[in-house]
Biotite code that builds the C-alpha atoms (Angstrom):
import biotite.structure as struc

atoms = struc.array([
    struc.Atom([0.000, 0.000, 0.000], chain_id="A", res_id=1, res_name="UNK", atom_name="CA", element="C"),
    struc.Atom([2.782, 2.447, 0.887], chain_id="A", res_id=2, res_name="UNK", atom_name="CA", element="C"),
    struc.Atom([4.756, 1.590, -2.254], chain_id="A", res_id=3, res_name="UNK", atom_name="CA", element="C"),
    struc.Atom([1.671, 2.311, -4.360], chain_id="A", res_id=4, res_name="UNK", atom_name="CA", element="C"),
    struc.Atom([1.127, 5.757, -2.854], chain_id="A", res_id=5, res_name="UNK", atom_name="CA", element="C"),
    struc.Atom([4.189, 8.052, -3.098], chain_id="A", res_id=6, res_name="UNK", atom_name="CA", element="C"),
    struc.Atom([2.414, 10.871, -1.211], chain_id="A", res_id=7, res_name="UNK", atom_name="CA", element="C"),
    struc.Atom([1.817, 8.593, 1.770], chain_id="A", res_id=8, res_name="UNK", atom_name="CA", element="C"),
    struc.Atom([5.433, 7.438, 1.634], chain_id="A", res_id=9, res_name="UNK", atom_name="CA", element="C"),
    struc.Atom([6.666, 11.052, 1.651], chain_id="A", res_id=10, res_name="UNK", atom_name="CA", element="C"),
    struc.Atom([4.315, 11.947, 4.514], chain_id="A", res_id=11, res_name="UNK", atom_name="CA", element="C"),
    struc.Atom([5.609, 9.041, 6.596], chain_id="A", res_id=12, res_name="UNK", atom_name="CA", element="C"),
    struc.Atom([9.203, 10.105, 5.878], chain_id="A", res_id=13, res_name="UNK", atom_name="CA", element="C"),
    struc.Atom([8.467, 13.666, 6.993], chain_id="A", res_id=14, res_name="UNK", atom_name="CA", element="C"),
    struc.Atom([6.915, 12.470, 10.252], chain_id="A", res_id=15, res_name="UNK", atom_name="CA", element="C"),
    struc.Atom([9.863, 10.118, 10.810], chain_id="A", res_id=16, res_name="UNK", atom_name="CA", element="C"),
    struc.Atom([12.366, 12.950, 10.199], chain_id="A", res_id=17, res_name="UNK", atom_name="CA", element="C"),
    struc.Atom([10.448, 15.235, 12.565], chain_id="A", res_id=18, res_name="UNK", atom_name="CA", element="C"),
    struc.Atom([10.397, 12.730, 15.416], chain_id="A", res_id=19, res_name="UNK", atom_name="CA", element="C"),
    struc.Atom([14.008, 11.776, 14.755], chain_id="A", res_id=20, res_name="UNK", atom_name="CA", element="C"),
    struc.Atom([15.078, 15.375, 15.296], chain_id="A", res_id=21, res_name="UNK", atom_name="CA", element="C"),
    struc.Atom([13.210, 15.378, 18.612], chain_id="A", res_id=22, res_name="UNK", atom_name="CA", element="C"),
    struc.Atom([14.844, 12.075, 19.597], chain_id="A", res_id=23, res_name="UNK", atom_name="CA", element="C"),
    struc.Atom([18.300, 13.401, 18.715], chain_id="A", res_id=24, res_name="UNK", atom_name="CA", element="C"),
    struc.Atom([17.660, 16.472, 20.851], chain_id="A", res_id=25, res_name="UNK", atom_name="CA", element="C"),
    struc.Atom([16.631, 14.248, 23.764], chain_id="A", res_id=26, res_name="UNK", atom_name="CA", element="C"),
    struc.Atom([19.866, 12.288, 23.499], chain_id="A", res_id=27, res_name="UNK", atom_name="CA", element="C"),
    struc.Atom([21.952, 15.462, 23.239], chain_id="A", res_id=28, res_name="UNK", atom_name="CA", element="C"),
    struc.Atom([20.259, 17.076, 26.241], chain_id="A", res_id=29, res_name="UNK", atom_name="CA", element="C"),
    struc.Atom([20.862, 14.025, 28.405], chain_id="A", res_id=30, res_name="UNK", atom_name="CA", element="C"),
    struc.Atom([24.497, 13.864, 27.307], chain_id="A", res_id=31, res_name="UNK", atom_name="CA", element="C"),
    struc.Atom([25.402, 17.510, 27.810], chain_id="A", res_id=32, res_name="UNK", atom_name="CA", element="C"),
    struc.Atom([23.096, 18.871, 30.516], chain_id="A", res_id=33, res_name="UNK", atom_name="CA", element="C"),
    struc.Atom([22.698, 17.990, 34.171], chain_id="A", res_id=34, res_name="UNK", atom_name="CA", element="C"),
    struc.Atom([19.607, 16.558, 35.836], chain_id="A", res_id=35, res_name="UNK", atom_name="CA", element="C"),
    struc.Atom([18.918, 19.914, 37.463], chain_id="A", res_id=36, res_name="UNK", atom_name="CA", element="C"),
    struc.Atom([18.346, 21.368, 33.987], chain_id="A", res_id=37, res_name="UNK", atom_name="CA", element="C"),
    struc.Atom([14.936, 19.686, 33.847], chain_id="A", res_id=38, res_name="UNK", atom_name="CA", element="C"),
    struc.Atom([12.597, 20.439, 36.728], chain_id="A", res_id=39, res_name="UNK", atom_name="CA", element="C"),
    struc.Atom([9.246, 19.339, 35.286], chain_id="A", res_id=40, res_name="UNK", atom_name="CA", element="C"),
    struc.Atom([7.002, 17.375, 37.633], chain_id="A", res_id=41, res_name="UNK", atom_name="CA", element="C"),
    struc.Atom([4.729, 14.695, 36.244], chain_id="A", res_id=42, res_name="UNK", atom_name="CA", element="C"),
    struc.Atom([1.088, 15.400, 36.968], chain_id="A", res_id=43, res_name="UNK", atom_name="CA", element="C"),
    struc.Atom([0.564, 11.810, 38.064], chain_id="A", res_id=44, res_name="UNK", atom_name="CA", element="C"),
    struc.Atom([3.444, 12.161, 40.508], chain_id="A", res_id=45, res_name="UNK", atom_name="CA", element="C"),
    struc.Atom([1.769, 15.218, 42.044], chain_id="A", res_id=46, res_name="UNK", atom_name="CA", element="C"),
    struc.Atom([-1.296, 13.032, 42.705], chain_id="A", res_id=47, res_name="UNK", atom_name="CA", element="C"),
    struc.Atom([0.910, 10.302, 44.226], chain_id="A", res_id=48, res_name="UNK", atom_name="CA", element="C"),
    struc.Atom([0.451, 7.965, 41.255], chain_id="A", res_id=49, res_name="UNK", atom_name="CA", element="C"),
    struc.Atom([2.883, 6.692, 38.647], chain_id="A", res_id=50, res_name="UNK", atom_name="CA", element="C"),
    struc.Atom([2.592, 6.648, 34.884], chain_id="A", res_id=51, res_name="UNK", atom_name="CA", element="C"),
    struc.Atom([4.483, 4.602, 32.317], chain_id="A", res_id=52, res_name="UNK", atom_name="CA", element="C"),
    struc.Atom([7.084, 7.355, 31.844], chain_id="A", res_id=53, res_name="UNK", atom_name="CA", element="C"),
    struc.Atom([7.652, 8.266, 35.506], chain_id="A", res_id=54, res_name="UNK", atom_name="CA", element="C"),
    struc.Atom([11.384, 8.397, 36.132], chain_id="A", res_id=55, res_name="UNK", atom_name="CA", element="C"),
    struc.Atom([12.245, 8.227, 32.429], chain_id="A", res_id=56, res_name="UNK", atom_name="CA", element="C"),
    struc.Atom([14.040, 11.600, 32.307], chain_id="A", res_id=57, res_name="UNK", atom_name="CA", element="C"),
    struc.Atom([16.208, 10.794, 35.317], chain_id="A", res_id=58, res_name="UNK", atom_name="CA", element="C"),
    struc.Atom([16.833, 7.316, 33.906], chain_id="A", res_id=59, res_name="UNK", atom_name="CA", element="C"),
    struc.Atom([18.008, 8.811, 30.586], chain_id="A", res_id=60, res_name="UNK", atom_name="CA", element="C"),
    struc.Atom([20.461, 10.994, 32.478], chain_id="A", res_id=61, res_name="UNK", atom_name="CA", element="C"),
    struc.Atom([21.741, 7.911, 34.317], chain_id="A", res_id=62, res_name="UNK", atom_name="CA", element="C"),
    struc.Atom([22.110, 5.976, 31.047], chain_id="A", res_id=63, res_name="UNK", atom_name="CA", element="C"),
    struc.Atom([24.151, 8.853, 29.654], chain_id="A", res_id=64, res_name="UNK", atom_name="CA", element="C"),
    struc.Atom([26.473, 8.382, 32.632], chain_id="A", res_id=65, res_name="UNK", atom_name="CA", element="C"),
    struc.Atom([26.518, 4.612, 31.884], chain_id="A", res_id=66, res_name="UNK", atom_name="CA", element="C"),
    struc.Atom([24.756, 3.869, 35.176], chain_id="A", res_id=67, res_name="UNK", atom_name="CA", element="C"),
    struc.Atom([22.379, 1.228, 33.798], chain_id="A", res_id=68, res_name="UNK", atom_name="CA", element="C"),
    struc.Atom([21.439, -0.305, 37.141], chain_id="A", res_id=69, res_name="UNK", atom_name="CA", element="C"),
    struc.Atom([20.118, 2.974, 38.531], chain_id="A", res_id=70, res_name="UNK", atom_name="CA", element="C"),
    struc.Atom([18.391, 3.728, 35.217], chain_id="A", res_id=71, res_name="UNK", atom_name="CA", element="C"),
    struc.Atom([16.607, 0.373, 35.382], chain_id="A", res_id=72, res_name="UNK", atom_name="CA", element="C"),
    struc.Atom([15.599, 1.114, 38.985], chain_id="A", res_id=73, res_name="UNK", atom_name="CA", element="C"),
    struc.Atom([14.168, 4.519, 37.988], chain_id="A", res_id=74, res_name="UNK", atom_name="CA", element="C"),
    struc.Atom([12.185, 3.135, 35.056], chain_id="A", res_id=75, res_name="UNK", atom_name="CA", element="C"),
    struc.Atom([12.289, -0.416, 33.726], chain_id="A", res_id=76, res_name="UNK", atom_name="CA", element="C"),
    struc.Atom([11.621, 0.591, 30.132], chain_id="A", res_id=77, res_name="UNK", atom_name="CA", element="C"),
    struc.Atom([14.211, 3.355, 30.000], chain_id="A", res_id=78, res_name="UNK", atom_name="CA", element="C"),
    struc.Atom([17.106, 1.267, 28.690], chain_id="A", res_id=79, res_name="UNK", atom_name="CA", element="C"),
    struc.Atom([14.942, -0.280, 25.976], chain_id="A", res_id=80, res_name="UNK", atom_name="CA", element="C"),
    struc.Atom([13.550, 3.099, 24.896], chain_id="A", res_id=81, res_name="UNK", atom_name="CA", element="C"),
    struc.Atom([16.982, 4.749, 24.993], chain_id="A", res_id=82, res_name="UNK", atom_name="CA", element="C"),
    struc.Atom([18.353, 1.968, 22.781], chain_id="A", res_id=83, res_name="UNK", atom_name="CA", element="C"),
    struc.Atom([15.439, 2.382, 20.348], chain_id="A", res_id=84, res_name="UNK", atom_name="CA", element="C"),
    struc.Atom([16.082, 6.121, 20.148], chain_id="A", res_id=85, res_name="UNK", atom_name="CA", element="C"),
    struc.Atom([19.798, 5.518, 19.611], chain_id="A", res_id=86, res_name="UNK", atom_name="CA", element="C"),
    struc.Atom([19.083, 2.929, 16.909], chain_id="A", res_id=87, res_name="UNK", atom_name="CA", element="C"),
    struc.Atom([16.647, 5.317, 15.219], chain_id="A", res_id=88, res_name="UNK", atom_name="CA", element="C"),
    struc.Atom([19.315, 8.047, 15.306], chain_id="A", res_id=89, res_name="UNK", atom_name="CA", element="C"),
    struc.Atom([21.820, 5.741, 13.627], chain_id="A", res_id=90, res_name="UNK", atom_name="CA", element="C"),
    struc.Atom([19.313, 4.687, 10.958], chain_id="A", res_id=91, res_name="UNK", atom_name="CA", element="C"),
    struc.Atom([18.226, 8.253, 10.185], chain_id="A", res_id=92, res_name="UNK", atom_name="CA", element="C"),
    struc.Atom([21.847, 9.377, 9.945], chain_id="A", res_id=93, res_name="UNK", atom_name="CA", element="C"),
    struc.Atom([22.709, 6.579, 7.513], chain_id="A", res_id=94, res_name="UNK", atom_name="CA", element="C"),
    struc.Atom([19.568, 7.301, 5.482], chain_id="A", res_id=95, res_name="UNK", atom_name="CA", element="C"),
    struc.Atom([20.331, 11.009, 5.234], chain_id="A", res_id=96, res_name="UNK", atom_name="CA", element="C"),
    struc.Atom([23.949, 10.376, 4.225], chain_id="A", res_id=97, res_name="UNK", atom_name="CA", element="C"),
    struc.Atom([22.846, 7.899, 1.551], chain_id="A", res_id=98, res_name="UNK", atom_name="CA", element="C"),
    struc.Atom([20.364, 10.443, 0.193], chain_id="A", res_id=99, res_name="UNK", atom_name="CA", element="C"),
    struc.Atom([23.057, 13.119, 0.086], chain_id="A", res_id=100, res_name="UNK", atom_name="CA", element="C"),
    struc.Atom([25.496, 10.766, -1.659], chain_id="A", res_id=101, res_name="UNK", atom_name="CA", element="C"),
    struc.Atom([22.831, 9.863, -4.230], chain_id="A", res_id=102, res_name="UNK", atom_name="CA", element="C"),
    struc.Atom([22.209, 13.553, -4.929], chain_id="A", res_id=103, res_name="UNK", atom_name="CA", element="C"),
    struc.Atom([25.944, 14.192, -5.363], chain_id="A", res_id=104, res_name="UNK", atom_name="CA", element="C"),
    struc.Atom([26.423, 11.307, -7.802], chain_id="A", res_id=105, res_name="UNK", atom_name="CA", element="C"),
    struc.Atom([23.463, 12.325, -9.974], chain_id="A", res_id=106, res_name="UNK", atom_name="CA", element="C"),
])
């Protein structure tokens, strides 16, 4: 279905590029800023509940320091999500470089 519709394919690529930029920014912030940089409180946490993403920001900061045990303690899904974001960043980088190389050779 996607191969048959080039407009849909281009729309999906645009959305993927958009979210990839956001993911790259998340990785860069956790690598180069301190935990104190982010002071947002989860609304669930204010009501003494927990959501799926509670502790994710602090866990990402811990992963950036290679402290995987503490990251897992803060949020069980953080290491998996961080790896997915990193993998997506690698794939988008390779895709963009291939596109640029194809443009240069044409």
